[in-house]
N, C-alpha and C positions, 0 to 999 in steps of 0.2 A: 423413922422407917421410910417415910415418904420421900425424903431428899436423896438417900442412897439409890432408891429405885428410879427416881427421875434422872439422876446422873448416869446410872447404868443404861437406861433407855436412850439417853442422848449419845453415849459413847458406842453403843452397839453398832450403828451404821458405819462408824469410822473403822470398825474392825473387819468389815466385810469387803469383798473384792468387787470391783465394778463389773458391769456387763459390757464387754467390749472385745475387740479383736484387732490384731495388727499382723499383717497389713489390714487396713480398715475394711470391714465388710459392709458397712453402711456409711453413707455420706455424712450423716449427723452423729457424732460420737463425742460425748462430753469427757470421757476419761482420757488420761494421758499415760503413755508408757513410763513416765517418770514417777508415777504414784508408788508409794512404798509397797503396796500389796502386789503390784505388777513386778517390780524389780526383785522383791523377795521370792516370788514364784520362779522367775528366770534363774536366779541364783540357786535355788533349791534344785531345779532341773539340771543345771550345769554341775553342781556338786554331786548329784546322784550319778551322772554319767562318769565323772572323774573316779568315783569310788568303784565303778564296775569295769572300767577300762584299765587293764593292768599296765599298759605302757603310757598312760596319759601324762604322768609327771616325769617319765624317764628322760626326756629331752629338755628339761627345764620347765618354765611356766607354760601353762596351757594357753594356746592362742584361741581367742573367742571372737568370732565375727557376728555382729548384729545386722540384720537387714536394715536398710535406711529408715524404715518406719519406726524402728526402735531406738534410733539415735538419742532421743531425749533421756533415755534410761542409762546412758553410758557413765555419767558421773556417779550415780548411785551404785551401779554395778561394780565399778572400779573399787569402791569401798567394801562391798559385800563379797567380792571374789579376789582376795589378795594373792592367791596362787595362780591367777590368770592375767594375761595381757590382752586387753581389748584392741583389736586391729581394725583398720579401716578398709582393708581389701579382703576379698574372699579367697584366701590362700588354700592350697591343697591340704595343708596340715592343720588348719584351723577348724575348731568346732563351730559350726554355723547355727545360730538361732534363727530359723526361717519364719516362724509364726508363733503368735501367742493368742489363745482364745480364753477369755475369762467369762464365767457365768456365776455371779454371786459368790458361792463358797467352793467352786470348783474351777480348775484351770487345765488347759492342755497346751503343752509347749512342744513345737516341732523342732527337732534337732537334726542336723545333717553332720554326722560324726565321721572322722577319719578312722579307718581300720587298717592297721599295718598289713601290707601284702594282700589285702582283700578289697581294696577300693573304699567307697564311702557307704555308710549305713544310715538310712532314714529311720528316725525313732520319734514316736509320739509319746510323751510322758504325761500321764494323767495324775492330777493332784487334787487333794481335798484340803479345805481349811475351815475351821470352826472359829467362832468368835473368840478373840484374844488368844489364839493358838497359832503356831507357825504352820507353814505349808507342809503337807505330808504326801509323799509319792504313794499312790494307791495302785498303780499299774503302768505298764509300758507296752507299746506295740512296736516290735522290731520288724519293719517292713522288709520283705525279701522278694526280690525279682530276679528271674534268670534272664539270660541274654535274649532268648526268644520272646519273652514277655516285654522286655524293654524295647526291642525292635518293633513289635506290634504296637505298643503304646505310642512310640515316637512316630511311626508312620501314620497312625490314626490322627494324632495331634497335628501333624503337618498337613494332612489332607483336609481336616476341619478348618485349619487356618486359611488354606487356599480357598476353600468354599466360602468362608466368611468374607475374605477380601474381595472375591469375585462378586458376591451379593452386594457388598457395600459400594463397589465401584459401579455396578449396574444401576443401583438406586440413585447414586449421585449423578449419573449421566441422564437418567430418566427425568429428574426434576430440573426444570428450567430455573435459571438464576432469577431471583426477585430483584428487580431494579427499580 
């Protein structure tokens, strides 16, 4: 009885997901996007979207773009997503995986999905995983913005960017060069 319990205790951490995010949120991160739990979470989110988008497979294989921080996951994802073509450029018709956040037994995948005649749709897919079970989608947030909101958000971001650049340049000119 003792040996099966010891083996189970040793295998349990291998069944859990890492605590990490891509693009990286912290400079020190041990986990890699090529880990099986990460690639299976991405594949589950992409499959979930394909099942809900009626026109996803109508024009052939689904094009999937991964942000550069997720490039190490491409080889594994190619095997997990046979109905998809992984592309290197962010094309207008490609489903883009923008970010992945993992926290032990939960994950959030941010998708930027093409919507025929409606532009693009931002979706955050929430998932849960328990030891020795596959990922399961528990919810999704379909982000909706109207043109007025997008214009306001864009103008605020541009203004904040200009303020940050001005503050950085004034700081750089105020500090003399150390020679």
